[in-house]
PyMOL Python script that loads the backbone (N, CA, C, O; Angstrom):
from pymol import cmd

cmd.read_pdbstr("""\
ATOM      1  N   MET A   1      86.109 -10.519 -11.933  1.00  0.00           N
ATOM      2  CA  MET A   1      86.321  -9.904 -13.063  1.00  0.00           C
ATOM      3  C   MET A   1      85.286 -10.821 -13.924  1.00  0.00           C
ATOM      4  O   MET A   1      84.746 -11.891 -13.646  1.00  0.00           O
ATOM      5  N   PRO A   2      85.208  -9.838 -15.285  1.00  0.00           N
ATOM      6  CA  PRO A   2      84.314 -10.192 -15.870  1.00  0.00           C
ATOM      7  C   PRO A   2      84.399 -11.093 -17.254  1.00  0.00           C
ATOM      8  O   PRO A   2      85.513 -11.038 -17.774  1.00  0.00           O
ATOM      9  N   TYR A   3      83.518 -11.837 -17.884  1.00  0.00           N
ATOM     10  CA  TYR A   3      83.913 -12.741 -18.560  1.00  0.00           C
ATOM     11  C   TYR A   3      82.935 -12.616 -19.850  1.00  0.00           C
ATOM     12  O   TYR A   3      81.745 -12.832 -20.077  1.00  0.00           O
ATOM     13  N   SER A   4      83.814 -12.255 -20.416  1.00  0.00           N
ATOM     14  CA  SER A   4      82.987 -12.131 -22.410  1.00  0.00           C
ATOM     15  C   SER A   4      82.697 -13.402 -23.072  1.00  0.00           C
ATOM     16  O   SER A   4      83.570 -14.246 -23.275  1.00  0.00           O
ATOM     17  N   ILE A   5      80.877 -13.608 -23.573  1.00  0.00           N
ATOM     18  CA  ILE A   5      80.506 -14.535 -23.437  1.00  0.00           C
ATOM     19  C   ILE A   5      79.521 -14.357 -24.813  1.00  0.00           C
ATOM     20  O   ILE A   5      78.874 -13.406 -25.251  1.00  0.00           O
ATOM     21  N   ILE A   6      79.710 -15.585 -25.217  1.00  0.00           N
ATOM     22  CA  ILE A   6      78.440 -15.664 -26.269  1.00  0.00           C
ATOM     23  C   ILE A   6      77.423 -16.719 -26.188  1.00  0.00           C
ATOM     24  O   ILE A   6      77.568 -17.942 -26.212  1.00  0.00           O
ATOM     25  N   LEU A   7      76.375 -16.007 -26.087  1.00  0.00           N
ATOM     26  CA  LEU A   7      74.935 -16.847 -25.495  1.00  0.00           C
ATOM     27  C   LEU A   7      74.110 -16.850 -26.439  1.00  0.00           C
ATOM     28  O   LEU A   7      73.613 -15.986 -27.161  1.00  0.00           O
ATOM     29  N   HIS A   8      74.001 -18.345 -26.298  1.00  0.00           N
ATOM     30  CA  HIS A   8      72.947 -18.865 -27.476  1.00  0.00           C
ATOM     31  C   HIS A   8      71.080 -18.939 -26.714  1.00  0.00           C
ATOM     32  O   HIS A   8      70.478 -19.408 -25.749  1.00  0.00           O
ATOM     33  N   LEU A   9      70.891 -18.286 -27.701  1.00  0.00           N
ATOM     34  CA  LEU A   9      69.267 -18.080 -27.041  1.00  0.00           C
ATOM     35  C   LEU A   9      68.350 -19.033 -28.203  1.00  0.00           C
ATOM     36  O   LEU A   9      68.557 -19.048 -29.417  1.00  0.00           O
ATOM     37  N   SER A  10      67.502 -19.655 -27.606  1.00  0.00           N
ATOM     38  CA  SER A  10      66.551 -20.508 -27.715  1.00  0.00           C
ATOM     39  C   SER A  10      66.049 -20.330 -29.540  1.00  0.00           C
ATOM     40  O   SER A  10      64.879 -20.712 -29.544  1.00  0.00           O
ATOM     41  N   GLY A  11      66.405 -19.962 -30.882  1.00  0.00           N
ATOM     42  CA  GLY A  11      65.291 -19.263 -32.178  1.00  0.00           C
ATOM     43  C   GLY A  11      65.499 -18.145 -31.870  1.00  0.00           C
ATOM     44  O   GLY A  11      64.434 -17.633 -31.526  1.00  0.00           O
ATOM     45  N   GLU A  12      66.571 -17.249 -31.782  1.00  0.00           N
ATOM     46  CA  GLU A  12      67.016 -16.200 -31.653  1.00  0.00           C
ATOM     47  C   GLU A  12      68.693 -16.464 -31.968  1.00  0.00           C
ATOM     48  O   GLU A  12      69.469 -17.302 -31.508  1.00  0.00           O
ATOM     49  N   PRO A  13      68.913 -15.189 -33.115  1.00  0.00           N
ATOM     50  CA  PRO A  13      70.567 -14.896 -32.715  1.00  0.00           C
ATOM     51  C   PRO A  13      71.480 -15.178 -31.320  1.00  0.00           C
ATOM     52  O   PRO A  13      71.108 -15.155 -30.146  1.00  0.00           O
ATOM     53  N   SER A  14      72.397 -15.369 -31.712  1.00  0.00           N
ATOM     54  CA  SER A  14      73.828 -15.648 -30.349  1.00  0.00           C
ATOM     55  C   SER A  14      73.699 -13.539 -30.197  1.00  0.00           C
ATOM     56  O   SER A  14      73.375 -12.679 -31.016  1.00  0.00           O
ATOM     57  N   VAL A  15      74.059 -13.489 -29.012  1.00  0.00           N
ATOM     58  CA  VAL A  15      74.286 -12.333 -28.243  1.00  0.00           C
ATOM     59  C   VAL A  15      76.010 -12.307 -27.865  1.00  0.00           C
ATOM     60  O   VAL A  15      76.369 -13.020 -26.928  1.00  0.00           O
ATOM     61  N   VAL A  16      76.515 -11.907 -28.221  1.00  0.00           N
ATOM     62  CA  VAL A  16      77.741 -11.721 -27.341  1.00  0.00           C
ATOM     63  C   VAL A  16      77.702 -10.491 -26.235  1.00  0.00           C
ATOM     64  O   VAL A  16      77.311  -9.350 -26.486  1.00  0.00           O
ATOM     65  N   GLY A  17      78.112 -10.888 -25.164  1.00  0.00           N
ATOM     66  CA  GLY A  17      77.900  -9.867 -23.435  1.00  0.00           C
ATOM     67  C   GLY A  17      78.884  -9.854 -23.081  1.00  0.00           C
ATOM     68  O   GLY A  17      79.782 -10.115 -23.882  1.00  0.00           O
ATOM     69  N   GLU A  18      79.270  -9.476 -21.416  1.00  0.00           N
ATOM     70  CA  GLU A  18      80.032  -9.443 -20.276  1.00  0.00           C
ATOM     71  C   GLU A  18      78.837  -9.642 -19.122  1.00  0.00           C
ATOM     72  O   GLU A  18      77.814  -9.026 -18.822  1.00  0.00           O
ATOM     73  N   ILE A  19      79.622 -11.007 -18.571  1.00  0.00           N
ATOM     74  CA  ILE A  19      78.206 -11.429 -17.310  1.00  0.00           C
ATOM     75  C   ILE A  19      79.965 -10.896 -16.103  1.00  0.00           C
ATOM     76  O   ILE A  19      81.043 -10.674 -16.655  1.00  0.00           O
ATOM     77  N   GLU A  20      79.820 -10.828 -14.820  1.00  0.00           N
ATOM     78  CA  GLU A  20      80.307 -10.157 -13.573  1.00  0.00           C
ATOM     79  C   GLU A  20      81.189 -11.750 -13.257  1.00  0.00           C
ATOM     80  O   GLU A  20      82.376 -11.996 -13.046  1.00  0.00           O
ATOM     81  N   GLU A  21      79.978 -12.604 -13.348  1.00  0.00           N
ATOM     82  CA  GLU A  21      79.973 -14.033 -12.597  1.00  0.00           C
ATOM     83  C   GLU A  21      79.544 -15.100 -13.195  1.00  0.00           C
ATOM     84  O   GLU A  21      78.557 -15.236 -13.917  1.00  0.00           O
ATOM     85  N   LEU A  22      80.682 -16.197 -12.714  1.00  0.00           N
ATOM     86  CA  LEU A  22      79.608 -17.379 -14.195  1.00  0.00           C
ATOM     87  C   LEU A  22      78.454 -17.856 -13.554  1.00  0.00           C
ATOM     88  O   LEU A  22      78.455 -17.967 -12.328  1.00  0.00           O
ATOM     89  N   PRO A  23      77.308 -18.200 -14.332  1.00  0.00           N
ATOM     90  CA  PRO A  23      76.348 -18.740 -13.597  1.00  0.00           C
ATOM     91  C   PRO A  23      76.245 -20.469 -13.180  1.00  0.00           C
ATOM     92  O   PRO A  23      76.644 -21.519 -13.683  1.00  0.00           O
ATOM     93  N   LYS A  24      75.240 -19.943 -11.604  1.00  0.00           N
ATOM     94  CA  LYS A  24      75.774 -21.622 -10.931  1.00  0.00           C
ATOM     95  C   LYS A  24      74.428 -22.049 -11.651  1.00  0.00           C
ATOM     96  O   LYS A  24      73.660 -21.530 -12.460  1.00  0.00           O
ATOM     97  N   ASN A  25      74.541 -23.574 -10.774  1.00  0.00           N
ATOM     98  CA  ASN A  25      73.440 -24.527 -11.309  1.00  0.00           C
ATOM     99  C   ASN A  25      71.747 -24.209 -10.899  1.00  0.00           C
ATOM    100  O   ASN A  25      70.653 -24.681 -11.208  1.00  0.00           O
ATOM    101  N   THR A  26      72.292 -23.074  -9.984  1.00  0.00           N
ATOM    102  CA  THR A  26      70.926 -22.780  -8.752  1.00  0.00           C
ATOM    103  C   THR A  26      70.392 -21.700  -9.502  1.00  0.00           C
ATOM    104  O   THR A  26      69.163 -21.675  -9.427  1.00  0.00           O
ATOM    105  N   ASP A  27      70.874 -20.812 -10.188  1.00  0.00           N
ATOM    106  CA  ASP A  27      70.444 -19.750 -10.794  1.00  0.00           C
ATOM    107  C   ASP A  27      69.156 -19.630 -12.056  1.00  0.00           C
ATOM    108  O   ASP A  27      69.169 -20.422 -12.999  1.00  0.00           O
ATOM    109  N   THR A  28      68.273 -18.749 -11.955  1.00  0.00           N
ATOM    110  CA  THR A  28      67.337 -18.866 -13.372  1.00  0.00           C
ATOM    111  C   THR A  28      67.401 -17.637 -14.263  1.00  0.00           C
ATOM    112  O   THR A  28      66.810 -17.550 -15.340  1.00  0.00           O
ATOM    113  N   ILE A  29      68.231 -16.612 -13.681  1.00  0.00           N
ATOM    114  CA  ILE A  29      68.260 -15.849 -14.591  1.00  0.00           C
ATOM    115  C   ILE A  29      69.693 -15.667 -14.862  1.00  0.00           C
ATOM    116  O   ILE A  29      70.538 -16.254 -14.185  1.00  0.00           O
ATOM    117  N   ILE A  30      69.953 -14.991 -15.686  1.00  0.00           N
ATOM    118  CA  ILE A  30      71.491 -14.643 -16.415  1.00  0.00           C
ATOM    119  C   ILE A  30      71.337 -13.168 -16.970  1.00  0.00           C
ATOM    120  O   ILE A  30      70.490 -12.957 -17.837  1.00  0.00           O
ATOM    121  N   THR A  31      72.409 -11.787 -16.327  1.00  0.00           N
ATOM    122  CA  THR A  31      72.208 -10.634 -16.761  1.00  0.00           C
ATOM    123  C   THR A  31      73.342 -10.579 -17.625  1.00  0.00           C
ATOM    124  O   THR A  31      74.311 -11.298 -17.378  1.00  0.00           O
ATOM    125  N   ILE A  32      73.338  -9.762 -18.675  1.00  0.00           N
ATOM    126  CA  ILE A  32      74.411  -9.695 -19.512  1.00  0.00           C
ATOM    127  C   ILE A  32      74.650  -7.831 -19.749  1.00  0.00           C
ATOM    128  O   ILE A  32      73.870  -7.154 -20.419  1.00  0.00           O
ATOM    129  N   SER A  33      75.106  -7.623 -19.487  1.00  0.00           N
ATOM    130  CA  SER A  33      76.171  -6.244 -19.716  1.00  0.00           C
ATOM    131  C   SER A  33      76.376  -6.568 -21.063  1.00  0.00           C
ATOM    132  O   SER A  33      76.314  -7.694 -21.558  1.00  0.00           O
ATOM    133  N   ASN A  34      76.796  -4.783 -22.007  1.00  0.00           N
ATOM    134  CA  ASN A  34      76.406  -4.520 -23.629  1.00  0.00           C
ATOM    135  C   ASN A  34      76.370  -5.441 -24.008  1.00  0.00           C
ATOM    136  O   ASN A  34      77.272  -6.276 -23.935  1.00  0.00           O
ATOM    137  N   PRO A  35      74.694  -5.644 -24.833  1.00  0.00           N
ATOM    138  CA  PRO A  35      74.430  -7.175 -25.352  1.00  0.00           C
ATOM    139  C   PRO A  35      74.436  -6.501 -26.944  1.00  0.00           C
ATOM    140  O   PRO A  35      73.808  -5.518 -27.338  1.00  0.00           O
ATOM    141  N   ARG A  36      75.285  -7.305 -27.634  1.00  0.00           N
ATOM    142  CA  ARG A  36      75.456  -7.100 -29.060  1.00  0.00           C
ATOM    143  C   ARG A  36      75.308  -8.165 -30.063  1.00  0.00           C
ATOM    144  O   ARG A  36      75.233  -9.272 -29.531  1.00  0.00           O
ATOM    145  N   LEU A  37      75.240  -8.180 -31.375  1.00  0.00           N
ATOM    146  CA  LEU A  37      74.956  -9.686 -31.801  1.00  0.00           C
ATOM    147  C   LEU A  37      76.493  -9.950 -32.633  1.00  0.00           C
ATOM    148  O   LEU A  37      77.105  -9.015 -33.151  1.00  0.00           O
ATOM    149  N   ARG A  38      76.798 -10.846 -32.648  1.00  0.00           N
ATOM    150  CA  ARG A  38      78.318 -11.570 -32.842  1.00  0.00           C
ATOM    151  C   ARG A  38      79.106 -10.367 -33.729  1.00  0.00           C
ATOM    152  O   ARG A  38      80.319 -10.171 -33.647  1.00  0.00           O
ATOM    153  N   ASP A  39      78.336  -9.724 -34.452  1.00  0.00           N
ATOM    154  CA  ASP A  39      79.100  -8.937 -35.577  1.00  0.00           C
ATOM    155  C   ASP A  39      78.466  -7.550 -35.148  1.00  0.00           C
ATOM    156  O   ASP A  39      77.871  -6.801 -35.923  1.00  0.00           O
ATOM    157  N   GLY A  40      78.705  -7.295 -33.657  1.00  0.00           N
ATOM    158  CA  GLY A  40      78.971  -5.860 -32.990  1.00  0.00           C
ATOM    159  C   GLY A  40      77.771  -4.960 -33.159  1.00  0.00           C
ATOM    160  O   GLY A  40      77.464  -4.020 -32.426  1.00  0.00           O
ATOM    161  N   LYS A  41      76.888  -5.556 -34.663  1.00  0.00           N
ATOM    162  CA  LYS A  41      75.359  -4.317 -34.100  1.00  0.00           C
ATOM    163  C   LYS A  41      74.595  -4.816 -32.961  1.00  0.00           C
ATOM    164  O   LYS A  41      74.796  -5.743 -32.177  1.00  0.00           O
ATOM    165  N   ASP A  42      73.392  -3.697 -33.114  1.00  0.00           N
ATOM    166  CA  ASP A  42      72.628  -3.675 -32.245  1.00  0.00           C
ATOM    167  C   ASP A  42      71.670  -4.739 -32.263  1.00  0.00           C
ATOM    168  O   ASP A  42      71.114  -4.796 -33.360  1.00  0.00           O
ATOM    169  N   VAL A  43      71.279  -5.593 -31.456  1.00  0.00           N
ATOM    170  CA  VAL A  43      70.361  -6.373 -31.019  1.00  0.00           C
ATOM    171  C   VAL A  43      68.720  -6.351 -31.361  1.00  0.00           C
ATOM    172  O   VAL A  43      68.106  -6.063 -30.333  1.00  0.00           O
ATOM    173  N   HIS A  44      67.973  -6.535 -32.324  1.00  0.00           N
ATOM    174  CA  HIS A  44      67.484  -6.156 -32.813  1.00  0.00           C
ATOM    175  C   HIS A  44      65.851  -5.510 -32.102  1.00  0.00           C
ATOM    176  O   HIS A  44      65.170  -4.532 -32.408  1.00  0.00           O
ATOM    177  N   TYR A  45      65.682  -6.573 -31.066  1.00  0.00           N
ATOM    178  CA  TYR A  45      64.553  -6.338 -29.792  1.00  0.00           C
ATOM    179  C   TYR A  45      64.953  -5.685 -28.609  1.00  0.00           C
ATOM    180  O   TYR A  45      64.145  -5.391 -27.728  1.00  0.00           O
ATOM    181  N   ILE A  46      66.479  -5.377 -28.527  1.00  0.00           N
ATOM    182  CA  ILE A  46      66.795  -4.185 -27.866  1.00  0.00           C
ATOM    183  C   ILE A  46      66.561  -3.127 -27.710  1.00  0.00           C
ATOM    184  O   ILE A  46      66.481  -2.643 -28.839  1.00  0.00           O
ATOM    185  N   GLU A  47      66.347  -2.238 -26.849  1.00  0.00           N
ATOM    186  CA  GLU A  47      66.526  -0.565 -27.509  1.00  0.00           C
ATOM    187  C   GLU A  47      67.546  -0.331 -27.498  1.00  0.00           C
ATOM    188  O   GLU A  47      68.226  -1.314 -27.205  1.00  0.00           O
ATOM    189  N   PRO A  48      68.219   0.738 -27.721  1.00  0.00           N
ATOM    190  CA  PRO A  48      69.831   0.886 -28.365  1.00  0.00           C
ATOM    191  C   PRO A  48      70.366   1.182 -26.990  1.00  0.00           C
ATOM    192  O   PRO A  48      71.491   0.749 -26.740  1.00  0.00           O
ATOM    193  N   ASN A  49      69.653   1.931 -25.961  1.00  0.00           N
ATOM    194  CA  ASN A  49      70.434   2.629 -24.827  1.00  0.00           C
ATOM    195  C   ASN A  49      70.158   1.753 -23.436  1.00  0.00           C
ATOM    196  O   ASN A  49      70.160   2.143 -22.268  1.00  0.00           O
ATOM    197  N   VAL A  50      69.911   0.368 -24.013  1.00  0.00           N
ATOM    198  CA  VAL A  50      70.121  -0.530 -23.247  1.00  0.00           C
ATOM    199  C   VAL A  50      71.297  -0.954 -22.542  1.00  0.00           C
ATOM    200  O   VAL A  50      71.644  -1.766 -23.400  1.00  0.00           O
ATOM    201  N   THR A  51      72.196  -1.054 -21.654  1.00  0.00           N
ATOM    202  CA  THR A  51      73.338  -1.491 -21.356  1.00  0.00           C
ATOM    203  C   THR A  51      73.510  -3.359 -20.294  1.00  0.00           C
ATOM    204  O   THR A  51      74.571  -3.935 -20.051  1.00  0.00           O
ATOM    205  N   LYS A  52      72.656  -3.643 -20.058  1.00  0.00           N
ATOM    206  CA  LYS A  52      72.136  -4.574 -19.390  1.00  0.00           C
ATOM    207  C   LYS A  52      71.237  -5.301 -19.180  1.00  0.00           C
ATOM    208  O   LYS A  52      70.540  -4.821 -18.286  1.00  0.00           O
ATOM    209  N   VAL A  53      70.707  -6.633 -19.688  1.00  0.00           N
ATOM    210  CA  VAL A  53      69.644  -7.446 -19.803  1.00  0.00           C
ATOM    211  C   VAL A  53      69.313  -8.610 -19.534  1.00  0.00           C
ATOM    212  O   VAL A  53      70.199  -9.384 -19.896  1.00  0.00           O
ATOM    213  N   ILE A  54      68.422  -9.139 -19.050  1.00  0.00           N
ATOM    214  CA  ILE A  54      68.061 -10.196 -17.557  1.00  0.00           C
ATOM    215  C   ILE A  54      67.375 -11.005 -18.909  1.00  0.00           C
ATOM    216  O   ILE A  54      66.692 -10.485 -19.792  1.00  0.00           O
ATOM    217  N   TRP A  55      67.781 -12.454 -18.781  1.00  0.00           N
ATOM    218  CA  TRP A  55      67.206 -13.433 -20.037  1.00  0.00           C
ATOM    219  C   TRP A  55      67.226 -14.882 -18.853  1.00  0.00           C
ATOM    220  O   TRP A  55      67.973 -15.231 -17.939  1.00  0.00           O
ATOM    221  N   PRO A  56      66.149 -15.347 -19.389  1.00  0.00           N
ATOM    222  CA  PRO A  56      66.088 -16.265 -18.269  1.00  0.00           C
ATOM    223  C   PRO A  56      66.612 -17.487 -18.709  1.00  0.00           C
ATOM    224  O   PRO A  56      66.406 -17.952 -19.830  1.00  0.00           O
ATOM    225  N   ILE A  57      67.339 -18.049 -17.765  1.00  0.00           N
ATOM    226  CA  ILE A  57      68.260 -19.426 -18.029  1.00  0.00           C
ATOM    227  C   ILE A  57      67.134 -20.526 -18.920  1.00  0.00           C
ATOM    228  O   ILE A  57      67.535 -21.300 -19.790  1.00  0.00           O
ATOM    229  N   SER A  58      65.963 -20.426 -18.578  1.00  0.00           N
ATOM    230  CA  SER A  58      65.555 -21.606 -19.661  1.00  0.00           C
ATOM    231  C   SER A  58      64.937 -21.385 -20.985  1.00  0.00           C
ATOM    232  O   SER A  58      64.283 -22.228 -21.598  1.00  0.00           O
ATOM    233  N   LYS A  59      65.226 -20.057 -21.416  1.00  0.00           N
ATOM    234  CA  LYS A  59      65.824 -19.357 -22.859  1.00  0.00           C
ATOM    235  C   LYS A  59      66.774 -19.321 -23.289  1.00  0.00           C
ATOM    236  O   LYS A  59      66.869 -18.783 -24.392  1.00  0.00           O
ATOM    237  N   VAL A  60      68.264 -20.010 -22.487  1.00  0.00           N
ATOM    238  CA  VAL A  60      69.404 -20.211 -22.801  1.00  0.00           C
ATOM    239  C   VAL A  60      69.356 -21.685 -23.435  1.00  0.00           C
ATOM    240  O   VAL A  60      68.724 -22.586 -22.882  1.00  0.00           O
ATOM    241  N   ALA A  61      70.185 -21.905 -24.832  1.00  0.00           N
ATOM    242  CA  ALA A  61      70.384 -22.902 -25.416  1.00  0.00           C
ATOM    243  C   ALA A  61      71.993 -23.308 -24.732  1.00  0.00           C
ATOM    244  O   ALA A  61      72.273 -24.266 -24.011  1.00  0.00           O
ATOM    245  N   LEU A  62      72.593 -22.579 -25.073  1.00  0.00           N
ATOM    246  CA  LEU A  62      74.430 -22.709 -24.785  1.00  0.00           C
ATOM    247  C   LEU A  62      74.911 -21.517 -24.095  1.00  0.00           C
ATOM    248  O   LEU A  62      74.254 -20.511 -24.363  1.00  0.00           O
ATOM    249  N   ILE A  63      76.170 -21.302 -23.032  1.00  0.00           N
ATOM    250  CA  ILE A  63      76.861 -20.318 -23.199  1.00  0.00           C
ATOM    251  C   ILE A  63      78.136 -20.677 -23.532  1.00  0.00           C
ATOM    252  O   ILE A  63      78.748 -21.677 -23.156  1.00  0.00           O
ATOM    253  N   GLU A  64      78.591 -19.588 -24.440  1.00  0.00           N
ATOM    254  CA  GLU A  64      80.408 -20.293 -24.682  1.00  0.00           C
ATOM    255  C   GLU A  64      81.292 -18.740 -23.628  1.00  0.00           C
ATOM    256  O   GLU A  64      81.048 -17.548 -23.438  1.00  0.00           O
ATOM    257  N   ILE A  65      82.080 -19.483 -23.319  1.00  0.00           N
ATOM    258  CA  ILE A  65      83.180 -18.082 -22.350  1.00  0.00           C
ATOM    259  C   ILE A  65      84.425 -18.174 -22.984  1.00  0.00           C
ATOM    260  O   ILE A  65      85.288 -19.049 -22.909  1.00  0.00           O
ATOM    261  N   LEU A  66      84.351 -16.567 -23.963  1.00  0.00           N
ATOM    262  CA  LEU A  66      85.926 -16.417 -24.507  1.00  0.00           C
ATOM    263  C   LEU A  66      87.249 -16.146 -24.122  1.00  0.00           C
ATOM    264  O   LEU A  66      87.164 -15.526 -23.062  1.00  0.00           O
ATOM    265  N   GLU A  67      88.419 -16.287 -24.431  1.00  0.00           N
ATOM    266  CA  GLU A  67      89.052 -15.855 -24.038  1.00  0.00           C
ATOM    267  C   GLU A  67      89.555 -14.346 -23.518  1.00  0.00           C
ATOM    268  O   GLU A  67      89.397 -13.329 -24.194  1.00  0.00           O
ATOM    269  N   SER A  68      90.066 -14.369 -22.453  1.00  0.00           N
ATOM    270  CA  SER A  68      90.507 -12.556 -22.770  1.00  0.00           C
ATOM    271  C   SER A  68      91.800 -12.822 -23.016  1.00  0.00           C
ATOM    272  O   SER A  68      92.519 -13.811 -22.874  1.00  0.00           O
ATOM    273  N   ALA A  69      92.010 -11.204 -23.603  1.00  0.00           N
ATOM    274  CA  ALA A  69      93.384 -10.913 -23.948  1.00  0.00           C
ATOM    275  C   ALA A  69      94.481 -11.526 -22.753  1.00  0.00           C
ATOM    276  O   ALA A  69      95.281 -12.336 -23.221  1.00  0.00           O
ATOM    277  N   GLU A  70      94.609 -11.271 -21.402  1.00  0.00           N
ATOM    278  CA  GLU A  70      95.634 -11.737 -20.611  1.00  0.00           C
ATOM    279  C   GLU A  70      95.720 -12.965 -21.086  1.00  0.00           C
ATOM    280  O   GLU A  70      96.797 -13.219 -21.625  1.00  0.00           O
ATOM    281  N   GLU A  71      94.679 -14.082 -21.054  1.00  0.00           N
ATOM    282  CA  GLU A  71      94.701 -15.584 -21.045  1.00  0.00           C
ATOM    283  C   GLU A  71      95.320 -15.869 -21.699  1.00  0.00           C
ATOM    284  O   GLU A  71      96.045 -16.846 -21.511  1.00  0.00           O
ATOM    285  N   GLU A  72      95.344 -14.967 -23.080  1.00  0.00           N
ATOM    286  CA  GLU A  72      95.552 -15.674 -24.648  1.00  0.00           C
ATOM    287  C   GLU A  72      97.460 -15.149 -24.246  1.00  0.00           C
ATOM    288  O   GLU A  72      98.175 -16.133 -24.431  1.00  0.00           O
ATOM    289  N   ASN A  73      97.854 -14.553 -24.025  1.00  0.00           N
ATOM    290  CA  ASN A  73      99.045 -14.031 -23.773  1.00  0.00           C
ATOM    291  C   ASN A  73      99.726 -14.901 -22.873  1.00  0.00           C
ATOM    292  O   ASN A  73     100.946 -14.888 -23.034  1.00  0.00           O
ATOM    293  N   LEU A  74      99.251 -15.750 -21.856  1.00  0.00           N
ATOM    294  CA  LEU A  74      99.925 -16.546 -21.162  1.00  0.00           C
ATOM    295  C   LEU A  74     100.487 -17.867 -21.719  1.00  0.00           C
ATOM    296  O   LEU A  74     101.587 -18.415 -21.788  1.00  0.00           O
ATOM    297  N   ILE A  75      98.712 -18.225 -22.229  1.00  0.00           N
ATOM    298  CA  ILE A  75      99.550 -19.973 -22.949  1.00  0.00           C
ATOM    299  C   ILE A  75      99.331 -19.438 -24.307  1.00  0.00           C
ATOM    300  O   ILE A  75      98.299 -18.928 -24.743  1.00  0.00           O
ATOM    301  N   GLY A  76     101.070 -19.734 -25.243  1.00  0.00           N
ATOM    302  CA  GLY A  76     100.918 -19.607 -26.824  1.00  0.00           C
ATOM    303  C   GLY A  76     101.415 -20.979 -27.484  1.00  0.00           C
ATOM    304  O   GLY A  76     101.764 -21.877 -26.718  1.00  0.00           O
ATOM    305  N   PHE A  77     101.455 -21.145 -28.594  1.00  0.00           N
ATOM    306  CA  PHE A  77     101.997 -22.010 -29.201  1.00  0.00           C
ATOM    307  C   PHE A  77     103.568 -22.169 -28.855  1.00  0.00           C
ATOM    308  O   PHE A  77     103.920 -20.991 -28.787  1.00  0.00           O
ATOM    309  N   VAL A  78     104.416 -22.754 -28.665  1.00  0.00           N
ATOM    310  CA  VAL A  78     105.499 -23.302 -29.152  1.00  0.00           C
ATOM    311  C   VAL A  78     105.876 -23.743 -30.433  1.00  0.00           C
ATOM    312  O   VAL A  78     105.535 -24.863 -30.814  1.00  0.00           O
ATOM    313  N   ARG A  79     106.557 -22.972 -31.155  1.00  0.00           N
ATOM    314  CA  ARG A  79     107.223 -23.829 -32.503  1.00  0.00           C
ATOM    315  C   ARG A  79     108.714 -23.996 -32.175  1.00  0.00           C
ATOM    316  O   ARG A  79     109.528 -23.170 -31.763  1.00  0.00           O
ATOM    317  N   GLU A  80     108.861 -25.513 -32.522  1.00  0.00           N
ATOM    318  CA  GLU A  80     110.801 -25.418 -32.573  1.00  0.00           C
ATOM    319  C   GLU A  80     111.147 -26.093 -34.198  1.00  0.00           C
ATOM    320  O   GLU A  80     112.309 -26.191 -34.591  1.00  0.00           O
TER     321      GLU A  80
END
""", "prot")
cmd.dss("prot")
cmd.show_as("cartoon", "prot")
cmd.util.cbc("prot")
cmd.orient("prot")
C-alpha cells in the first residue's frame, strides 16, 4: 500500500510524493514516486519527466505521513 508523504529536506522546500513502504531505521536512502512541491508544481532541480527520486536519509529532516482517503472515511467526528 503506497503512502503519501511530505518530505522535509534540509535547506530545500518540502516535497510531496508517494513511497511503497515506510523507511526502516537501517535504511540509508528513501525512494519517492511522483515528486512535486506542496502546491503541485514541479521541483525546480528535478527534470520534468522524472517519476522517481532517491534521496539519502542524511538529507531528510522530517517525514510526514498523510492520511489516505480510505483512512479518512474510517474515523470521523461524531457530533451530538
